[in-house]
C-alpha positions as CSV (number, residue, x, y, z in Angstrom):
1,L,51.8,8.7,-187.3
2,F,54.2,10.4,-189.7
3,H,52.6,13.8,-188.9
4,Y,53.1,13.2,-185.2
5,S,56.7,12.1,-185.7
6,S,57.4,15.3,-187.7
7,Q,56.0,17.3,-184.8
8,G,58.1,15.3,-182.4
9,T,61.2,16.2,-184.4
10,M,60.3,19.9,-184.3
11,M,59.8,19.7,-180.5
12,D,63.2,18.0,-180.1
13,N,64.9,20.8,-182.0
14,R,63.1,23.3,-179.8
15,F,64.3,21.5,-176.7
16,A,67.9,21.5,-178.1
17,T,67.7,25.2,-178.8
18,A,66.4,25.9,-175.3
19,L,69.2,23.9,-173.7
20,V,71.9,25.7,-175.8
21,I,70.5,29.1,-174.8
22,A,70.4,28.0,-171.1
23,C,74.0,26.7,-171.3
24,V,75.2,30.0,-172.8
25,L,73.3,32.0,-170.1
26,S,74.8,29.8,-167.4
27,L,78.3,30.3,-168.8
28,I,77.9,34.1,-169.0
29,S,76.5,34.3,-165.5
30,T,79.3,32.2,-164.1
31,I,81.9,34.4,-165.8
32,Y,80.2,37.5,-164.4
33,M,80.0,36.1,-161.0
34,A,83.6,35.0,-160.9
35,A,84.7,38.4,-162.2
36,S,82.7,40.3,-159.6
37,I,84.1,38.2,-156.8
38,G,87.7,38.7,-157.9
39,T,87.6,42.5,-158.5
40,D,87.6,45.4,-156.0
41,F,85.0,47.8,-157.4
42,W,81.9,46.8,-155.5
43,Y,81.7,50.3,-153.9
44,E,83.7,53.4,-154.9
45,Y,84.4,56.6,-153.0
46,H,85.3,59.8,-155.0
47,T,87.0,62.6,-153.1
48,L,87.1,66.1,-154.7
49,S,90.8,66.7,-153.7
50,P,92.5,63.3,-153.1
51,A,96.0,64.6,-153.8
52,E,95.8,67.3,-151.1
53,N,94.4,64.9,-148.6
54,V,97.1,62.3,-149.2
55,T,99.9,64.9,-149.2
56,E,99.0,66.3,-145.8
57,N,98.8,63.0,-143.9
58,G,99.4,60.4,-146.5
59,K,102.0,58.3,-144.7
60,S,100.0,58.0,-141.5
61,I,96.9,57.2,-143.5
62,W,98.6,54.4,-145.4
63,E,100.3,52.9,-142.3
64,E,97.0,52.9,-140.5
65,F,95.2,51.5,-143.5
66,V,97.5,48.4,-143.8
67,S,97.9,47.9,-140.1
68,E,96.7,44.5,-138.8
69,E,95.1,46.5,-135.9
70,A,93.1,48.8,-138.2
71,D,89.5,48.7,-137.2
72,E,86.5,49.4,-139.4
73,K,86.4,53.1,-138.7
74,T,90.1,53.6,-139.4
75,Y,90.1,52.0,-142.8
76,T,86.7,53.5,-143.7
77,D,88.0,57.0,-143.0
78,A,91.0,56.3,-145.3
79,L,88.6,55.1,-148.0
80,F,86.7,58.4,-147.7
81,R,89.8,60.6,-148.0
82,C,91.8,58.7,-150.6
83,N,89.4,57.7,-153.4
84,G,89.0,54.2,-152.0
85,T,87.3,51.2,-153.5
86,V,86.0,48.1,-151.7
87,G,85.5,44.6,-152.9
88,L,84.5,41.4,-151.2
89,W,88.1,40.4,-150.6
90,R,90.2,43.6,-150.7
91,R,90.1,47.4,-150.0
92,C,92.1,49.9,-151.9
93,I,93.1,53.6,-151.6
94,T,95.0,56.0,-153.9
95,V,98.4,57.0,-152.6
96,P,101.6,58.6,-154.0
97,K,103.8,56.2,-156.0
98,N,107.0,56.9,-154.2
99,S,107.8,57.1,-150.5
100,H,108.8,60.8,-150.7
101,W,105.8,62.4,-149.0
102,Y,106.9,66.0,-149.3
103,S,105.8,67.8,-152.4
104,P,107.8,70.9,-153.3
105,P,105.8,74.1,-153.7
106,G,104.3,74.6,-157.2
107,I,104.6,70.9,-158.1
108,S,101.4,68.9,-158.4
109,R,101.3,65.3,-157.4
110,A,97.8,64.6,-158.8
111,N,99.4,62.6,-161.6
112,D,101.9,60.8,-159.4
113,M,99.3,58.5,-157.7
114,T,98.8,54.8,-157.6
115,T,96.2,52.5,-156.2
116,N,97.4,50.1,-153.4
117,C,95.3,47.4,-152.0
118,I,95.2,45.1,-148.9
119,S,93.2,42.0,-148.6
120,F,90.7,41.2,-145.9
121,S,91.9,38.2,-143.9
122,L,89.6,35.3,-143.2
123,S,89.3,36.5,-139.6
124,D,88.3,40.0,-140.9
125,Q,85.5,38.4,-142.9
126,F,84.1,36.8,-139.7
127,M,85.0,39.6,-137.3
128,E,82.2,41.2,-135.3
129,K,80.9,44.6,-136.3
130,Y,80.2,47.1,-133.5
131,I,77.3,49.4,-132.9
132,E,79.8,52.3,-133.0
133,P,82.5,51.4,-135.5
134,G,85.9,51.5,-133.9
135,N,84.5,51.3,-130.4
136,H,84.8,47.8,-129.1
137,N,82.9,48.6,-125.9
138,S,79.7,49.7,-127.8
139,G,78.4,46.1,-128.3
140,T,78.0,43.9,-131.3
141,D,75.9,45.0,-134.2
142,L,74.3,41.7,-135.2
143,N,72.7,43.0,-138.3
144,R,75.9,44.3,-139.9
145,T,77.9,41.3,-138.6
146,Y,75.7,38.7,-140.3
147,L,75.2,40.8,-143.4
148,W,79.0,41.0,-143.8
149,R,79.4,37.2,-143.3
150,L,76.7,36.4,-145.8
151,Q,78.1,38.6,-148.5
152,F,81.3,36.7,-148.1
153,L,79.7,33.2,-148.2
154,L,76.8,33.5,-150.7
155,P,78.9,34.1,-153.9
156,F,80.8,30.9,-153.3
157,V,77.6,29.0,-152.6
158,S,76.2,30.4,-155.9
159,L,79.2,29.3,-157.9
160,G,79.3,25.9,-156.3
161,L,75.6,25.3,-157.1
162,M,76.2,26.3,-160.8
163,C,79.2,24.0,-161.1
164,F,77.3,21.1,-159.5
165,G,74.5,21.8,-161.9
166,A,76.9,21.7,-164.8
167,L,78.2,18.3,-163.7
168,I,74.6,17.0,-163.6
169,G,74.1,18.4,-167.1
170,L,77.1,16.5,-168.4
171,C,75.7,13.3,-166.9
172,A,72.4,14.1,-168.6
173,C,74.2,14.4,-172.0
174,A,76.1,11.1,-171.3
175,C,72.8,9.4,-170.5
176,R,71.1,11.0,-173.6
177,S,68.2,12.2,-171.4
178,L,66.8,15.6,-170.7
179,Y,65.1,14.6,-167.4
180,P,68.2,15.3,-165.2
181,A,68.2,18.8,-166.5
182,I,65.4,19.5,-164.0
183,A,68.0,19.2,-161.3
184,T,70.3,21.5,-163.2
185,G,67.5,24.0,-163.4
186,V,66.7,23.8,-159.7
187,L,70.3,24.3,-158.8
188,H,70.6,27.3,-161.1
189,F,67.4,28.7,-159.4
190,L,69.0,28.3,-156.0
191,A,72.2,29.9,-157.3
192,G,70.2,32.9,-158.5
193,L,68.6,33.2,-155.1
194,C,72.0,33.2,-153.5
195,T,73.3,35.9,-155.9
196,L,70.2,37.9,-155.2
197,G,70.7,37.5,-151.5
198,L,74.4,38.6,-151.9
199,V,73.3,41.8,-153.7
200,G,70.7,42.6,-151.1
201,C,73.1,41.9,-148.2
202,Y,75.8,44.1,-149.7
203,V,73.4,47.0,-150.3
204,A,72.0,46.7,-146.8
205,G,75.4,46.5,-145.3
206,I,76.6,49.7,-147.1
207,E,73.5,51.6,-146.1
208,L,73.9,50.6,-142.4
209,L,77.6,51.5,-142.4
210,H,76.9,55.0,-143.9
211,K,74.3,55.6,-141.2
212,K,77.1,54.9,-138.6
213,L,79.8,56.7,-140.6
214,P,78.2,59.4,-142.8
215,L,80.0,60.4,-145.9
216,P,81.9,63.8,-145.6
217,D,80.5,66.7,-147.7
218,D,83.3,66.5,-150.3
219,V,83.0,62.7,-150.8
220,Q,80.7,60.9,-153.1
221,G,80.0,57.1,-153.0
222,E,78.5,54.9,-155.6
223,F,78.2,51.2,-156.5
224,G,80.9,50.0,-158.9
225,W,81.0,47.8,-161.9
226,S,81.9,44.7,-159.9
227,F,78.6,45.1,-158.1
228,C,76.8,45.6,-161.4
229,L,78.2,42.3,-162.7
230,A,76.7,40.5,-159.7
231,C,73.3,42.2,-160.3
232,V,73.3,41.1,-164.0
233,S,74.4,37.5,-163.0
234,A,71.2,36.9,-160.9
235,P,68.6,37.3,-163.7
236,L,70.8,35.3,-166.1
237,Q,70.8,32.4,-163.6
238,F,67.0,32.6,-163.2
239,M,66.5,32.6,-167.0
240,A,68.9,29.6,-167.4
241,A,67.0,27.8,-164.6
242,A,63.6,28.4,-166.3
243,L,64.9,27.1,-169.7
244,F,66.4,24.0,-168.1
245,I,63.3,23.1,-166.2
246,W,60.9,23.9,-169.1
247,A,62.9,21.8,-171.6
248,A,63.1,18.8,-169.2
249,R,59.5,18.8,-168.1
250,T,58.0,19.5,-171.5
251,N,60.2,16.8,-173.2
252,R,59.2,14.3,-170.5
253,K,55.5,15.1,-171.1
254,E,55.9,14.8,-174.9
255,F,57.7,11.5,-174.4
256,T,54.9,10.2,-172.2
257,L,52.2,11.3,-174.7
258,L,54.1,9.7,-177.6
259,K,54.5,6.4,-175.7
260,A,50.8,6.4,-174.8
261,Y,49.9,7.1,-178.5
262,R,52.0,4.2,-179.7
263,V,50.5,1.8,-177.1
264,A,47.0,2.9,-178.2
């Protein structure tokens, strides 16, 4: 009996270690997810000569970019020409710092640039996308419309599931039982699926947009570090889910075996 109790103590330590690791992974994934939602570097455009592009038509580009009537084609063209970045909530372009748009000959304005951003409104997030961007008469592009809406909703669902899982974990600690950790693991698994779906929707949406509006020859596009944070967050959520579920189920099994052994 003493030998079995010693093994039981070792198993308890192993469960505790698994739970600690799962909690750390969950915390890191939550931080990564929150940071990715709140930053504007999901996709970046790099123009070879942004200063010249902005100097020529900078004022009109910025006015059109911030206009409430700016359609998808208008602000996407501005992103192409002005080293733009796009997040889930905002879009940004690089423009001159001051309002004096004329640059005297021989004076470079490449170092006199700043990044200005404008937020997507809630109506923008649920606005229909068109088969031909900018042409309201071309019909609704259902694929891009629902991909855009999902990429807005899924990260908040993911964060909500992890927060709810954390509350269940606190209740499990208060009850001094590992069994509720199964629910925490399941919620983290669902959160990981949501994050994975977010990444997939965003990639598909960008690819479909660039088929409609191809990148100019002097513009390069790439996924930014905000997107990478979301990509890293998904496997962390899956690993945390696996540890929570494993610890809860195995501990329950060991408890049942120990109870049966004592009864015998």
